[in-house]
Backbone as numpy.savetxt, mean C-alpha at the origin, in Angstrom:
# Nx Ny Nz CAx CAy CAz Cx Cy Cz
3.96 9.77 0.40 3.43 8.64 -0.32 2.00 8.79 -0.50
1.41 9.93 -1.07 -0.04 9.90 -1.38 -0.37 8.82 -2.08
-1.55 8.21 -1.71 -1.93 7.04 -2.41 -3.44 6.90 -2.81
-3.69 6.40 -3.86 -5.09 6.10 -4.33 -5.18 4.61 -4.38
-6.28 4.02 -3.69 -6.39 2.59 -3.47 -7.71 2.11 -4.23
-7.57 0.94 -4.83 -8.60 0.51 -5.62 -9.94 0.03 -5.00
-10.04 0.27 -3.72 -11.36 0.08 -3.16 -11.52 1.12 -2.02
-12.85 1.30 -1.48 -13.11 2.12 -0.58 -12.33 2.08 0.61
-12.10 0.89 1.06 -11.19 0.70 2.25 -10.06 -0.13 1.77
-8.97 0.43 1.88 -7.70 -0.25 1.29 -7.66 -1.60 1.28
-6.77 -2.15 0.89 -6.28 -3.02 1.61 -4.93 -3.57 1.00
-4.02 -2.94 1.76 -2.58 -3.28 1.38 -1.98 -4.17 2.33
-1.69 -5.53 1.70 -0.96 -6.24 2.73 0.59 -5.97 2.71
1.05 -5.69 3.94 2.50 -5.23 4.10 3.28 -6.21 4.72
4.28 -6.68 4.14 5.12 -7.58 4.62 6.63 -7.15 4.68
7.55 -7.94 4.61 8.93 -7.55 4.41 9.05 -6.71 3.08
9.65 -5.48 3.26 9.63 -4.65 2.10 10.91 -4.85 1.17
10.59 -5.37 -0.06 11.73 -5.83 -0.87 12.57 -4.51 -1.15
13.67 -4.68 -1.37 14.69 -3.68 -1.72 14.57 -3.22 -3.19
14.06 -2.06 -3.48 13.97 -1.62 -4.95 14.99 -0.68 -5.25
15.28 -0.62 -6.42 16.41 0.39 -6.63 16.17 1.18 -8.10
17.27 1.96 -8.37 16.95 2.86 -9.53 18.05 2.60 -10.39
18.93 1.51 -10.29 20.16 1.40 -11.06 20.27 -0.05 -11.20
21.62 -0.31 -11.54 22.03 -1.78 -11.87 22.61 -2.31 -10.45
23.03 -3.66 -10.55 23.71 -4.05 -9.35 25.09 -3.48 -9.04
25.57 -3.40 -7.94 27.00 -2.96 -7.52 27.94 -3.66 -8.39
28.71 -3.04 -9.34 29.72 -3.65 -10.10 30.96 -4.17 -9.28
31.19 -3.71 -8.04 32.18 -4.03 -7.04 31.97 -5.14 -6.23
30.75 -5.83 -6.20 30.31 -6.85 -5.23 30.33 -8.12 -6.00
31.14 -9.04 -5.65 31.28 -10.33 -6.30 30.89 -11.32 -5.20
29.86 -12.09 -5.56 29.40 -13.28 -4.61 29.83 -14.60 -5.25
30.60 -15.43 -4.31 30.80 -16.68 -4.77 29.94 -17.78 -4.16
29.43 -17.55 -2.97 28.37 -18.58 -2.28 27.71 -17.93 -1.24
26.41 -18.66 -1.10 25.60 -18.24 0.00 25.20 -19.55 0.63
25.24 -19.48 2.08 24.82 -20.75 2.83 23.95 -20.36 3.88
22.89 -21.21 4.39 22.26 -21.19 5.42 22.53 -22.36 6.33
22.31 -22.07 7.82 22.64 -23.32 8.66 21.47 -24.17 8.79
20.37 -24.00 8.10 19.28 -24.95 8.22 18.27 -24.70 6.91
17.73 -25.81 6.50 16.93 -25.84 5.28 15.49 -25.75 5.58
15.11 -25.97 6.91 13.64 -25.79 7.28 13.51 -25.00 8.47
12.37 -24.30 8.72 12.16 -23.55 10.01 10.72 -23.76 10.43
10.42 -23.88 11.66 9.03 -23.84 12.17 8.80 -22.64 13.02
7.73 -21.70 12.69 7.56 -20.46 13.43 5.91 -20.39 13.68
5.92 -20.09 15.13 4.45 -19.89 15.57 4.28 -18.48 16.13
3.02 -17.97 15.61 2.51 -16.74 16.15 3.43 -15.56 15.64
3.75 -14.71 16.53 4.56 -13.62 16.48 6.11 -13.71 16.80
6.41 -15.03 16.97 7.83 -15.34 17.11 8.67 -15.38 15.78
9.91 -15.44 15.71 10.71 -15.50 14.49 11.70 -16.56 14.80
12.02 -17.42 13.56 13.04 -18.41 13.70 14.49 -17.70 13.27
15.49 -17.90 14.11 16.72 -17.24 13.84 17.52 -18.27 12.88
17.97 -17.88 11.67 18.65 -18.58 10.77 19.88 -17.90 10.32
21.09 -18.49 10.40 22.39 -17.90 10.12 22.61 -17.97 8.64
22.97 -16.87 8.16 23.23 -16.82 6.71 24.75 -16.49 6.69
25.49 -17.06 5.71 26.86 -16.76 5.48 27.10 -16.67 4.04
27.67 -15.52 3.72 27.93 -15.06 2.41 29.41 -15.02 2.13
29.87 -15.67 1.05 31.33 -15.62 0.64 31.39 -14.71 -0.70
32.25 -13.96 -0.69 32.54 -12.96 -1.78 33.53 -11.85 -1.45
33.46 -10.91 -2.12 34.24 -9.68 -1.92 33.79 -8.50 -2.71
34.32 -7.26 -2.16 34.03 -6.13 -2.88 35.53 -5.77 -3.58
35.52 -5.47 -4.88 36.70 -5.43 -5.67 37.36 -4.07 -5.30
36.85 -3.21 -4.65 37.37 -1.90 -4.22 37.66 -1.89 -2.82
38.77 -1.35 -2.41 39.21 -1.31 -0.98 38.20 -0.58 -0.26
37.61 0.58 -0.79 36.77 1.32 -0.03 35.71 0.61 0.74
35.11 -0.36 0.10 34.07 -1.04 0.62 34.25 -2.40 1.27
35.51 -2.78 1.54 36.08 -3.95 1.96 35.32 -4.39 3.28
34.90 -3.48 4.09 34.43 -3.90 5.48 32.82 -3.52 5.40
32.28 -3.14 4.20 30.78 -2.95 4.16 29.96 -4.08 4.41
28.89 -4.05 5.26 28.13 -5.14 5.49 27.13 -5.48 4.15
26.68 -6.59 4.18 25.74 -6.93 2.97 24.37 -7.55 3.53
23.35 -7.65 2.69 22.20 -8.33 3.13 21.82 -9.33 2.02
21.29 -10.41 2.54 20.92 -11.49 1.60 19.28 -11.28 1.32
18.97 -11.33 0.06 17.50 -11.25 -0.29 16.99 -12.69 -0.71
15.92 -13.04 -0.18 15.10 -14.26 -0.47 13.78 -13.81 -0.91
13.31 -14.62 -2.08 12.11 -14.46 -2.71 11.15 -15.69 -2.58
10.03 -15.49 -2.51 9.12 -16.73 -2.39 9.15 -17.53 -3.58
9.11 -18.81 -3.54 9.08 -19.84 -4.62 7.83 -20.76 -4.41
7.22 -20.80 -3.16 6.02 -21.67 -2.94 5.34 -21.32 -1.62
4.20 -21.80 -1.39 3.47 -21.56 -0.20 2.57 -20.37 -0.40
1.85 -20.23 0.88 0.68 -19.11 0.85 0.88 -17.99 1.69
1.87 -17.89 2.49 2.09 -16.86 3.47 1.93 -15.43 2.81
1.70 -14.40 3.75 1.65 -13.02 3.13 2.92 -12.49 2.64
3.90 -12.88 3.33 5.32 -12.24 2.88 5.85 -12.97 1.58
6.31 -12.01 0.73 6.70 -12.37 -0.44 8.19 -12.33 -0.53
8.84 -11.74 0.39 10.21 -11.72 0.32 10.86 -11.71 1.86
11.99 -12.13 1.99 12.75 -11.94 3.23 14.05 -11.47 3.21
14.44 -10.63 4.17 15.75 -9.89 3.99 16.53 -10.11 5.37
17.86 -10.63 5.11 18.48 -10.77 6.47 18.76 -9.51 7.07
19.29 -9.57 8.21 19.84 -8.40 8.89 21.21 -7.96 8.16
21.77 -6.86 8.50 23.15 -6.37 7.84 24.14 -7.43 8.44
24.73 -8.13 7.50 25.64 -9.16 7.68 27.06 -8.58 7.86
27.72 -8.69 8.98 29.06 -7.94 9.17 30.34 -8.77 8.52
31.21 -8.20 8.07 32.35 -8.87 7.45 33.23 -9.41 8.58
33.38 -10.63 8.52 34.22 -11.34 9.61 35.66 -11.60 9.29
36.38 -11.90 10.19 37.92 -11.86 9.91 38.31 -13.09 8.91
37.46 -13.97 8.61 37.76 -15.05 7.82 37.32 -14.68 6.39
36.82 -13.59 6.12 36.53 -13.08 4.81 35.17 -13.14 4.32
34.26 -13.82 5.26 32.91 -13.97 4.81 32.05 -12.93 5.69
30.93 -12.84 5.14 29.76 -12.02 5.84 28.97 -13.08 6.46
28.60 -12.89 7.75 27.62 -13.74 8.46 26.78 -13.22 9.52
25.58 -13.59 9.64 24.69 -12.99 10.54 23.25 -13.57 10.49
22.34 -13.11 11.27 21.05 -13.74 11.35 20.12 -13.16 10.37
19.26 -14.30 9.85 17.89 -13.87 9.15 16.77 -14.16 10.10
15.93 -13.40 10.29 14.92 -13.78 11.30 13.51 -14.00 10.33
13.03 -15.23 10.56 11.98 -15.72 9.65 10.64 -15.54 10.48
9.68 -14.90 10.00 8.38 -14.91 10.74 7.45 -15.84 10.31
6.39 -16.13 11.08 5.33 -17.13 10.73 4.57 -16.72 9.25
4.70 -15.38 9.12 3.91 -14.90 7.92 4.58 -15.37 6.58
5.85 -15.95 6.79 6.70 -16.52 5.65 5.83 -17.66 5.10
5.61 -18.69 5.96 4.89 -19.78 5.69 4.99 -20.46 4.36
6.12 -21.07 3.87 6.29 -21.45 2.47 7.75 -21.61 2.12
8.09 -21.64 0.89 9.46 -21.82 0.51 9.97 -20.58 0.09
11.26 -20.09 0.33 11.93 -19.05 -0.10 13.28 -19.50 -0.45
13.91 -18.71 -1.58 15.14 -19.05 -2.17 15.96 -17.82 -2.13
17.19 -17.90 -1.87 18.09 -16.77 -2.00 18.34 -16.49 -3.56
17.95 -15.06 -3.74 18.06 -14.67 -5.19 19.09 -13.60 -5.37
19.64 -13.05 -4.29 20.70 -12.04 -4.51 21.33 -11.47 -3.13
22.11 -10.65 -3.41 22.90 -9.94 -2.20 23.14 -8.45 -2.60
22.80 -7.63 -1.55 22.97 -6.36 -1.67 23.81 -5.77 -0.52
24.62 -4.52 -0.93 25.44 -4.00 0.16 24.60 -3.36 1.12
25.06 -3.29 2.43 24.31 -2.53 3.51 24.66 -1.22 3.68
24.24 -0.54 4.66 23.29 -1.10 5.64 21.86 -1.06 4.99
20.92 -1.73 5.63 19.49 -1.85 5.17 18.87 -0.48 5.06
18.40 -0.17 3.70 17.59 0.99 3.38 16.43 0.60 2.47
15.29 0.54 3.19 14.01 0.07 2.33 13.55 1.11 1.27
12.52 0.63 0.42 11.93 1.44 -0.66 12.95 1.77 -1.69
12.99 3.06 -2.13 13.83 3.44 -3.19 15.08 4.33 -2.82
15.46 4.21 -1.58 16.58 4.93 -1.34 17.88 4.42 -1.69
17.93 3.11 -2.12 19.28 2.73 -2.41 19.49 2.86 -4.02
20.73 3.04 -4.36 20.93 3.41 -5.69 21.44 2.16 -6.49
21.41 0.98 -5.99 21.82 -0.32 -6.76 20.93 -1.39 -6.55
20.67 -2.27 -7.33 19.95 -3.47 -7.33 20.89 -4.48 -6.57
20.16 -5.54 -5.96 20.85 -6.73 -5.48 21.62 -7.41 -6.55
22.78 -7.75 -6.31 23.67 -8.66 -7.18 22.97 -10.02 -7.23
22.46 -10.38 -8.35 21.83 -11.76 -8.51 22.79 -12.83 -8.08
22.07 -13.83 -7.42 22.84 -15.10 -6.94 21.71 -16.18 -6.65
21.91 -17.28 -7.29 21.03 -18.28 -7.05 21.62 -19.16 -6.02
20.91 -18.93 -4.69 21.45 -19.63 -3.54 20.53 -20.70 -3.01
20.57 -21.05 -1.70 19.85 -22.29 -1.22 18.31 -21.76 -0.90
17.69 -22.66 -0.61 16.19 -22.38 -0.19 15.86 -22.97 1.29
14.77 -22.27 1.74 14.43 -22.64 3.03 13.04 -22.92 3.20
12.50 -24.02 3.69 11.07 -24.21 3.74 10.54 -23.84 5.23
9.63 -23.01 5.12 9.03 -22.43 6.57 7.65 -22.81 6.70
7.45 -23.40 7.87 6.09 -23.85 8.42 5.75 -22.79 9.37
4.68 -21.98 9.09 4.11 -20.91 9.89 2.77 -21.46 10.44
2.68 -21.40 11.73 1.45 -21.58 12.38 0.96 -20.56 13.31
-0.39 -20.50 13.56 -0.81 -19.37 14.43 -0.39 -17.95 13.76
-0.43 -17.86 12.39 -0.15 -16.67 11.77 -1.14 -15.53 12.24
-0.38 -14.33 12.38 -1.34 -13.09 12.68 -2.24 -12.79 11.66
-3.55 -12.36 12.06 -4.34 -11.76 11.01 -4.62 -10.38 11.57
-4.59 -9.37 10.71 -4.64 -7.92 10.98 -6.03 -7.41 10.35
-6.71 -6.59 11.07 -7.83 -6.00 10.43 -8.01 -4.51 10.93
-8.87 -3.92 10.34 -8.91 -2.32 10.75 -10.24 -1.91 10.55
-10.62 -0.96 11.28 -12.12 -0.37 11.14 -11.91 1.09 11.42
-12.35 1.83 10.10 -12.12 3.28 10.12 -13.35 3.87 10.83
-13.32 4.84 11.56 -14.52 5.72 12.14 -14.31 7.08 11.83
-15.23 7.75 11.23 -16.46 7.13 10.48 -16.11 6.29 9.32
-16.91 5.46 8.77 -16.65 4.60 7.58 -16.15 5.41 6.34
-16.82 6.45 6.13 -16.56 7.49 5.09 -16.01 8.80 5.73
-14.72 9.13 5.50 -14.23 10.32 6.25 -14.51 11.56 5.53
-15.26 12.60 6.09 -15.40 13.86 5.38 -14.20 14.60 5.29
-14.16 15.38 4.22 -12.89 16.19 4.07 -12.78 17.17 5.30
-11.51 17.45 5.57 -11.23 18.38 6.76 -11.65 17.81 8.06
-11.94 16.69 8.32 -12.48 16.21 9.60 -11.39 15.09 10.11
-11.08 15.06 11.30 -10.32 13.82 11.85 -11.12 12.61 11.85
-10.39 11.55 12.05 -10.93 10.29 12.17 -9.97 9.37 13.06
-10.58 8.19 13.34 -9.89 7.22 14.10 -9.87 5.88 13.41
-8.96 4.97 13.66 -8.87 3.73 13.32 -8.67 2.65 14.47
-9.41 1.68 14.44 -9.42 0.67 15.43 -8.78 -0.55 14.71
-7.54 -0.82 15.17 -6.65 -1.88 14.53 -6.86 -3.13 15.42
-6.76 -4.29 14.93 -6.76 -5.64 15.67 -5.80 -6.61 15.11
-5.13 -7.29 16.01 -4.32 -8.43 15.62 -4.62 -9.57 16.29
-4.96 -10.72 15.70 -5.32 -11.90 16.33 -4.78 -13.27 15.69
-4.80 -14.23 16.33 -4.44 -15.56 15.79 -5.39 -16.01 14.71
-4.80 -16.15 13.52 -5.73 -16.55 12.28 -6.20 -18.02 12.51
-5.55 -18.75 13.18 -5.72 -20.19 13.39 -6.95 -20.41 14.26
-6.83 -19.66 15.58 -7.99 -19.78 16.41 -8.91 -18.75 16.47
-8.72 -17.70 15.66 -9.68 -16.54 15.59 -9.69 -15.84 16.99
-8.61 -16.01 17.75 -8.81 -15.27 19.19 -7.63 -14.31 19.36
-7.55 -13.53 20.22 -6.43 -12.79 20.58 -5.25 -13.57 21.06
-3.87 -13.18 20.90 -2.83 -13.96 21.46 -2.76 -13.91 23.06
-3.43 -13.08 23.64 -3.64 -13.07 25.22 -2.66 -12.11 25.79
-1.83 -11.54 25.10 -0.93 -10.54 25.74 -0.93 -9.29 24.96
-0.46 -8.09 25.44 -0.30 -6.88 24.81 0.80 -7.11 23.69
0.53 -6.53 22.41 1.29 -6.79 21.45 1.97 -5.46 20.99
3.29 -5.49 20.79 4.10 -4.26 20.19 3.88 -4.17 18.77
3.24 -2.86 18.36 2.95 -2.76 16.98 3.48 -1.30 16.54
3.72 -1.18 15.31 3.93 0.22 14.77 2.78 0.62 14.04
2.34 1.92 14.39 1.28 2.53 13.79 1.85 3.71 13.01
1.77 3.57 11.78 2.60 4.47 10.79 1.77 5.20 9.84
2.31 6.06 9.13 1.77 6.83 8.04 2.63 7.21 6.92
2.18 7.16 5.70 2.93 7.56 4.58 4.18 6.86 4.57
5.40 7.44 4.52 6.70 6.73 4.12 6.96 5.60 5.14
6.54 5.82 6.57 6.78 4.75 7.42 6.24 3.41 7.04
5.10 3.54 6.25 4.47 2.16 5.80 5.27 1.50 4.81
6.00 2.13 3.95 6.76 1.54 2.96 8.26 1.42 3.27
8.71 2.20 4.19 10.05 2.26 4.38 10.57 2.08 5.92
9.67 1.41 6.50 9.93 1.08 8.02 11.39 0.34 8.21
12.04 0.87 9.12 13.27 0.10 9.64 13.16 -0.31 11.10
13.28 -1.64 11.33 13.02 -2.05 12.70 14.55 -2.47 13.36
14.28 -2.99 14.60 13.14 -3.22 15.40 12.55 -1.90 15.97
11.43 -1.87 16.42 10.89 -0.77 17.11 9.36 -0.79 17.07
8.77 0.09 17.73 7.42 0.08 18.10 7.00 1.45 18.52
5.71 1.77 18.25 5.07 3.14 18.78 3.87 2.75 19.71
3.19 1.75 19.69 2.15 1.43 20.48 1.98 0.05 21.06
1.13 -0.26 21.97 0.83 -1.37 22.53 -0.52 -1.76 22.40
-0.95 -2.95 21.97 -2.34 -3.33 22.02 -2.81 -3.62 23.32
-4.23 -3.59 23.59 -4.86 -4.21 24.82 -4.67 -5.81 24.72
-5.30 -6.41 25.78 -5.13 -7.84 25.80 -5.91 -8.53 24.67
-6.93 -7.75 24.16 -7.77 -8.35 23.03 -7.14 -8.22 21.83
-5.83 -7.53 21.66 -5.12 -7.40 20.45 -5.55 -6.21 19.72
-6.24 -5.35 20.38 -6.86 -4.11 19.81 -6.02 -2.83 20.18
-6.07 -1.71 19.11 -5.48 -0.51 19.55 -6.30 0.51 18.73
-6.57 1.55 19.11 -7.45 2.61 18.55 -6.53 3.89 18.46
-6.44 4.51 17.33 -5.57 5.69 17.28 -6.34 6.73 16.52
-6.27 7.96 17.02 -6.82 9.17 16.39 -6.00 9.82 15.41
-6.45 10.12 14.22 -5.60 10.77 13.22 -6.09 12.25 12.84
-5.23 13.17 12.55 -5.70 14.54 12.06 -6.17 14.47 10.57
-6.96 15.48 10.20 -7.63 15.33 8.94 -6.51 15.20 7.79
-5.42 15.92 8.09 -4.30 15.92 7.01 -3.71 14.55 6.66
-4.09 13.50 7.34 -3.47 12.12 7.19 -4.45 11.28 6.39
-5.70 11.93 6.03 -6.83 10.90 5.60 -6.46 10.70 4.07
-5.66 11.35 3.24 -5.35 11.06 1.94 -4.00 10.15 1.79
-3.49 9.72 2.88 -2.32 9.10 2.92 -2.47 7.61 3.43
-1.64 6.72 2.97 -1.61 5.47 3.63 -1.60 5.44 5.17
-2.40 4.67 5.80 -2.28 4.62 7.30 -2.02 3.08 7.53
-1.06 2.64 8.41 -0.73 1.21 8.51 -0.52 0.75 10.02
-0.62 -0.38 10.12 -0.12 -1.17 11.25 0.95 -2.18 10.84
2.08 -2.00 11.49 3.14 -2.97 10.94 3.59 -3.84 12.28
3.96 -4.99 12.00 4.34 -6.05 13.06 5.94 -5.79 13.05
6.57 -5.36 14.07 7.75 -4.91 14.22 8.69 -6.18 13.79
9.73 -6.06 13.04 10.80 -7.14 12.79 12.17 -6.40 12.58
13.20 -7.34 12.09 14.46 -6.80 12.08 15.00 -7.48 10.73
15.45 -6.64 9.72 15.34 -5.24 9.64 14.12 -4.61 9.18
13.14 -5.39 8.70 11.99 -4.86 8.11 10.70 -5.34 8.91
9.54 -5.07 8.63 8.36 -5.53 9.31 8.13 -6.99 9.01
7.51 -7.64 9.85 7.22 -9.03 9.76 5.71 -9.15 9.17
5.06 -8.20 8.80 3.74 -8.25 8.17 2.99 -6.85 8.64
1.80 -6.67 7.94 1.05 -5.47 8.31 -0.01 -5.32 7.41
-0.69 -4.25 7.61 -1.88 -3.83 6.83 -1.91 -2.33 6.66
-2.00 -1.85 5.40 -2.29 -0.41 5.22 -3.56 -0.12 4.51
-4.07 1.07 4.92 -5.38 1.60 4.25 -5.32 3.09 4.03
-6.15 3.51 3.11 -6.58 4.87 2.80 -8.04 5.01 3.11
-8.45 5.85 3.92 -9.79 5.98 4.41 -10.65 6.26 3.10
-12.01 5.87 3.32 -12.94 6.05 2.11 -13.31 7.52 2.19
-13.50 8.09 1.03 -13.83 9.53 0.80 -15.16 9.72 0.24
-15.92 10.82 0.57 -17.19 10.90 -0.14 -17.06 11.42 -1.48
-17.99 11.39 -2.43 -18.02 11.98 -3.70 -18.95 13.31 -3.63
-18.16 14.39 -3.64 -18.72 15.73 -3.61 -18.59 16.31 -4.99
-19.60 16.50 -5.81 -19.44 16.96 -6.97 -20.31 18.17 -7.42
-19.64 19.30 -7.84 -20.48 20.45 -8.25 -20.37 20.47 -9.82
-21.46 21.12 -10.49 -21.45 21.04 -11.83 -22.34 22.25 -12.26
-21.81 23.08 -13.09 -22.66 24.16 -13.83 -22.50 24.35 -15.29
-23.65 24.48 -15.97 -23.59 24.58 -17.44 -23.24 26.05 -17.68
-22.41 26.18 -18.92 -21.97 27.49 -19.30 -23.32 28.49 -19.69
-24.34 27.70 -20.12 -25.51 28.40 -20.57 -26.81 27.60 -20.00
-27.80 28.31 -19.65 -28.92 27.77 -18.94 -30.05 27.53 -20.10
-29.70 28.09 -21.35 -30.64 27.75 -22.47 -29.90 27.77 -23.75
-30.25 26.80 -24.83 -29.41 26.84 -25.86 -30.35 26.08 -27.05
-29.95 26.46 -28.25 -30.70 25.90 -29.34 -30.51 24.30 -29.36
-31.56 23.53 -29.76 -31.68 22.12 -29.73 -30.37 21.75 -30.62
-29.52 20.76 -30.07 -28.34 20.30 -30.92 -27.03 21.07 -30.65
-27.09 22.18 -29.83 -25.99 22.99 -29.66 -25.25 22.35 -28.38
-23.76 22.40 -28.76 -22.90 21.81 -27.48 -22.85 22.93 -26.39
-23.15 22.49 -25.17 -23.06 23.40 -24.10 -22.06 22.91 -23.04
-20.94 23.49 -22.68 -19.90 22.85 -21.92 -20.48 22.92 -20.38
-20.16 21.96 -19.69 -20.53 21.85 -18.31 -19.28 21.71 -17.54
-19.04 22.71 -16.80 -17.86 22.77 -15.93 -18.15 22.44 -14.57
-17.20 21.56 -13.86 -17.48 21.19 -12.57 -16.22 20.84 -11.86
-16.26 20.42 -10.56 -15.27 20.03 -9.74 -15.64 18.88 -8.84
-14.62 17.95 -8.61 -14.93 16.88 -7.69 -13.97 17.13 -6.35
-14.45 17.27 -5.43 -13.72 17.52 -4.11 -12.80 16.47 -3.95
-11.52 16.78 -3.43 -10.28 15.89 -3.25 -9.53 15.59 -4.43
-9.99 15.99 -5.76 -9.28 15.84 -6.87 -8.78 14.30 -7.11
-9.94 13.38 -7.26 -9.26 11.94 -7.52 -8.84 11.87 -9.02
-7.51 12.13 -9.20 -7.00 12.02 -10.50 -7.10 10.69 -11.03
-7.24 10.40 -12.30 -7.31 9.23 -13.09 -8.76 8.72 -12.92
-9.64 9.37 -12.14 -11.05 9.00 -12.09 -11.85 9.75 -13.32
-12.95 9.25 -13.43 -13.80 9.98 -14.58 -15.22 10.29 -14.15
-15.90 11.17 -14.71 -17.25 11.58 -14.54 -18.12 11.40 -15.77
-19.34 11.41 -15.57 -20.25 11.22 -16.84 -21.45 12.04 -16.57
-21.84 12.62 -17.71 -23.04 13.58 -17.98 -24.29 12.55 -18.06
-25.07 12.85 -17.29 -26.38 12.01 -17.34 -27.76 12.87 -17.50
-28.70 12.46 -18.40 -29.94 13.05 -18.60 -31.05 12.32 -18.10
-32.09 12.91 -17.67 -33.20 12.20 -17.14 -34.23 11.75 -18.24
-34.57 10.57 -18.25 -35.43 9.87 -19.26 -36.77 9.60 -18.40
-37.83 10.11 -18.93 -39.22 9.78 -18.15 -39.05 10.25 -16.59
-39.56 9.67 -15.64 -39.74 10.16 -14.33 -38.58 9.84 -13.50
-37.85 8.66 -13.72 -36.85 8.17 -12.73 -35.63 7.75 -13.29
-35.54 7.53 -14.82 -34.30 6.85 -15.46 -33.32 7.81 -15.94
-32.07 7.71 -15.18 -31.00 8.60 -15.78 -30.02 7.82 -16.64
-29.64 8.42 -17.86 -28.89 7.66 -18.84 -27.62 8.53 -19.12
-26.57 8.01 -19.33 -25.34 8.71 -19.71 -25.41 9.31 -21.23
-25.19 10.44 -21.41 -25.54 11.00 -22.81 -24.36 11.73 -23.38
-23.06 11.60 -22.67 -21.78 12.04 -23.33 -20.68 11.34 -22.94
-19.62 11.34 -23.70 -18.40 10.63 -23.29 -17.84 11.11 -21.85
-17.13 10.14 -21.19 -16.50 10.41 -20.02 -15.54 11.63 -20.14
-15.52 12.32 -18.95 -14.60 13.34 -18.75 -13.61 13.14 -17.71
-12.19 13.22 -17.89 -11.18 12.96 -16.92 -11.19 14.11 -15.89
-10.93 13.78 -14.59 -10.78 14.65 -13.62 -9.29 15.06 -13.58
-9.08 16.49 -13.40 -7.70 16.93 -13.54 -7.05 16.86 -12.19
-5.79 16.45 -12.17 -4.93 16.47 -10.92 -4.88 17.65 -10.35
-4.83 17.68 -8.91 -4.70 18.68 -8.02 -6.01 19.70 -7.96
-6.57 20.16 -9.16 -7.69 21.01 -9.10 -9.07 20.24 -9.01
-9.13 19.11 -9.57 -10.30 18.20 -9.54 -11.31 18.69 -10.44
-10.99 19.61 -11.32 -11.93 20.32 -12.52 -12.15 19.25 -13.62
-13.30 19.40 -14.19 -13.60 18.67 -15.32 -14.53 19.39 -16.40
-14.61 19.04 -17.55 -15.51 19.66 -18.51 -16.25 18.58 -19.15
-17.63 18.65 -19.18 -18.50 17.72 -20.01 -19.23 18.45 -21.03
-19.94 17.75 -21.91 -20.52 18.52 -23.00 -22.08 17.92 -22.99
-22.95 18.99 -22.88 -24.28 18.65 -22.85 -24.90 19.13 -24.28
-25.77 18.50 -24.77 -26.46 18.89 -26.05 -27.94 18.77 -26.00
-28.63 19.78 -25.74 -30.01 19.79 -25.67 -30.70 18.96 -26.78
-31.61 17.90 -26.59 -32.16 17.14 -27.60 -33.61 17.49 -28.08
-34.18 18.23 -27.24 -35.49 18.69 -27.61 -35.81 20.22 -26.96
-36.96 20.64 -27.40 -37.20 21.92 -26.78 -37.89 21.85 -25.38
-37.61 22.58 -24.47 -38.14 22.31 -23.01 -37.06 22.29 -22.23
-37.47 22.29 -20.81 -36.50 22.22 -19.74 -35.88 20.78 -19.53
-34.57 20.58 -19.63 -34.12 19.33 -19.66 -33.28 19.06 -18.38
-33.62 18.06 -17.53 -32.78 17.71 -16.34 -31.45 17.11 -16.62
-30.36 17.51 -16.04 -29.02 16.81 -16.23 -28.49 16.74 -14.80
-27.41 15.87 -14.69 -26.70 15.79 -13.45 -25.34 15.03 -13.91
-24.34 15.12 -13.03 -23.09 14.61 -13.28 -22.95 13.47 -12.36
-22.54 12.20 -12.82 -22.35 10.92 -12.17 -20.91 10.65 -11.89
-20.50 10.31 -10.72 -19.06 9.92 -10.44 -19.21 8.41 -9.82
-18.62 7.49 -10.54 -18.71 6.10 -10.12 -17.69 5.74 -9.08
-17.81 4.66 -8.35 -16.71 4.37 -7.30 -15.50 4.34 -7.91
-14.44 4.85 -7.37 -12.98 5.15 -7.90 -12.07 5.27 -6.84
-11.16 4.09 -6.82 -10.18 4.10 -5.68 -10.91 4.22 -4.40
-10.56 5.03 -3.38 -11.27 5.19 -2.18 -12.40 6.12 -2.13
-12.75 6.73 -3.33 -13.75 7.53 -3.49 -15.11 6.91 -3.79
-16.10 7.15 -2.85 -17.45 6.48 -3.07 -18.10 7.18 -4.37
-19.20 6.40 -4.75 -19.92 6.81 -6.06 -20.84 8.01 -5.39
-21.17 8.98 -6.44 -22.11 10.01 -6.13 -22.63 10.84 -7.24
-23.41 11.60 -6.97 -24.07 12.58 -8.08 -23.93 14.10 -7.77
-24.03 14.89 -8.77 -24.11 16.24 -8.52 -25.74 16.59 -8.27
-25.86 17.84 -7.78 -27.29 18.28 -7.82 -27.72 18.43 -9.30
-29.10 18.20 -9.51 -29.71 18.28 -10.70 -29.61 19.70 -11.18
-29.21 19.91 -12.54 -29.29 21.34 -13.14 -30.16 21.25 -14.39
-30.46 22.25 -14.87 -31.44 22.28 -16.09 -30.82 23.15 -17.23
-30.95 22.67 -18.48 -30.74 23.54 -19.63 -31.89 23.44 -20.36
-32.48 24.65 -20.83 -33.69 24.68 -21.63 -33.25 24.64 -23.13
-33.91 23.54 -23.95 -33.71 23.55 -25.24 -34.64 24.58 -25.98
-34.12 25.41 -26.86 -34.91 26.12 -27.61 -34.91 26.02 -29.20
């Protein structure tokens, strides 16, 4: 899951992963009712509230008669970071219903409504080939307190190409601004783990201050790195980031001299190939003022190559450079100055 993020240091809030699909709802799943054993829940810190969800319905084909299902809830109010909640895989009971727990985290903090049911087992991201079967079910009002706040510091702040780096992650109580006072189980993941985590589980423990530092190889710097709070079946919140990258631009004119008014192609490369970003040709006016003098050029995917057009405006040695503005996690930068002599 190679990613380009809209700021130098990400910031992807990661909560319960909604089940996305590539097709329509399962035509064999028919839902008659969904019930929860409580309409309100209070949750503090890293705890969860256990709510029993019961689904009445059936699969019209015998093959899936014992297949578990999952209830999907979407946020309808409140300000918590979680936008959706997913029950655990609800087993089929002898009485013909599906029933089991929904674990509600403090990051929910708001109102959630049952909007659908999907066949199990849980498979996050794009792996499932059906959408949830829509169903307008009951709501639950969640009061979350001492909600976890996650932060990250990348070392170095701008990661050079081909170099390893580290990230210091921290989880604290957003209400007090202090650590929770115990070592916390967290998932430190990369790439698909950040979007397709299946819990419960953990890979690291923080210290008592709620921090944990991990070293990463250079190969992971172009992918999402994340800290997730373990949950069941999905994470209870998290933070993802793509490290900031330097702008390294090379540019060479196809000619070093040309008749005034002639178009001179300028070929170049941006390291890291930040596709969908653009570069601009600038010319020096006076002693210090650089101005853009040609339309933007798109950077090609994979190769990072671009072509701009210079057009000498007068006779003499004319200074040019290529400017790359801040784009995704790539910092702003300029190429070395090059010259074209107008004749």
